[in-house]
C-alpha positions in Angstrom: 5.4 3.4 7.8 5.9 3.1 4.1 9.5 2.1 4.7 8.5 -0.8 6.9 5.8 -2.0 4.5 8.1 -1.8 1.5 10.9 -3.7 3.3 8.7 -6.7 4.1 8.2 -8.9 1.0 5.0 -10.3 2.4 3.5 -6.8 2.6 5.2 -4.8 -0.1 2.5 -5.5 -2.7 -0.5 -5.3 -0.3 -3.3 -2.9 -1.1 -3.2 -0.5 1.9 -5.7 2.0 0.5 -6.1 5.1 2.7 -5.3 4.9 6.4 -6.9 7.3 8.9 -5.7 7.9 12.5 -8.5 7.7 14.9 -6.6 7.8 18.2 -3.3 8.9 19.7 -1.6 7.6 22.8 -2.2 10.1 25.6 1.3 9.5 27.2 3.0 11.6 24.5 4.8 8.8 22.8 3.2 9.6 19.4 1.8 6.1 18.9 -1.4 6.1 16.8 -4.3 3.7 16.1 -5.7 3.4 12.6 -9.4 3.3 11.7 -10.2 -0.3 10.6 -10.2 -0.3 6.8 -13.2 -1.6 4.9 -11.3 -4.4 3.3 -8.5 -6.9 4.2 -5.2 -5.2 3.2 -3.2 -8.5 3.1 -5.3 -11.7 2.9 -2.1 -13.8 3.6 -2.5 -12.8 7.2 -6.1 -13.4 8.0 -6.4 -14.9 11.5 -3.0 -13.7 12.6 -1.8 -10.8 14.7 1.9 -9.6 14.7 4.1 -6.8 13.5 4.9 -6.0 9.9 8.3 -4.7 10.9 10.1 -2.1 12.9 12.5 0.8 12.5 15.3 1.5 15.1 16.1 5.2 14.8 19.4 6.5 16.2 19.5 10.3 16.4 21.0 13.3 18.1 19.2 16.1 20.1 21.1 18.9 21.8 24.5 17.1 21.5 23.0 13.9 23.1 22.7 10.6 21.2 19.4 8.8 21.6 17.1 6.3 19.9 13.6 5.1 19.6 11.8 2.1 18.1 8.8 2.3 15.7 6.7 -0.8 15.2 3.9 -1.3 12.7 1.2 -3.8 13.9 -1.5 -5.8 12.1 -4.5 -7.9 13.0 -6.4 -10.2 10.6 -4.5 -8.8 7.6 -5.3 -5.2 8.4 -2.8 -2.5 9.7 -4.0 -1.6 13.2 -1.5 0.8 14.9 1.9 2.4 14.7 3.7 2.1 18.1 6.5 4.4 19.1 8.7 3.1 21.9 10.4 6.0 23.5 12.9 4.9 26.1 13.2 8.3 27.9 9.6 8.3 29.1 8.2 10.4 30.8 10.3 13.0 28.8 8.4 14.0 25.7 9.4 12.6 22.3 11.6 15.4 20.7 9.9 17.3 17.9 13.2 17.8 16.0 16.4 15.8 15.8 19.3 15.0 13.6 19.1 11.4 12.4 22.3 9.4 12.6 21.1 6.1 11.2 18.1 3.8 11.0 17.7 0.1 10.8 14.6 -1.4 9.3 13.7 -5.0 10.3 10.8 -7.0 9.1 8.9 -9.7 10.9 9.6 -12.2 8.1 
């Protein structure tokens, strides 16, 4: 998450404070919802809903190449959830892997 926020110039200097996970997706994808913070983390984005950015992760598990996508979402200037898009559902997201590369993209 820090990597996504730091890569986006519109969010890099935002005051994130502490983030607390209040829910996890039950499908096993590892997506999480954050508790609503008591203040707006980035006033530039009041009244908007979108993603801060994403990370494409290419990795190897058991001699098989694979990948997943991680997206960081916000609503009204507050981070709301971290979504993991796992393309091999319903197989569980691997607990361990060897990362081959990653690409960080911002929504800017």
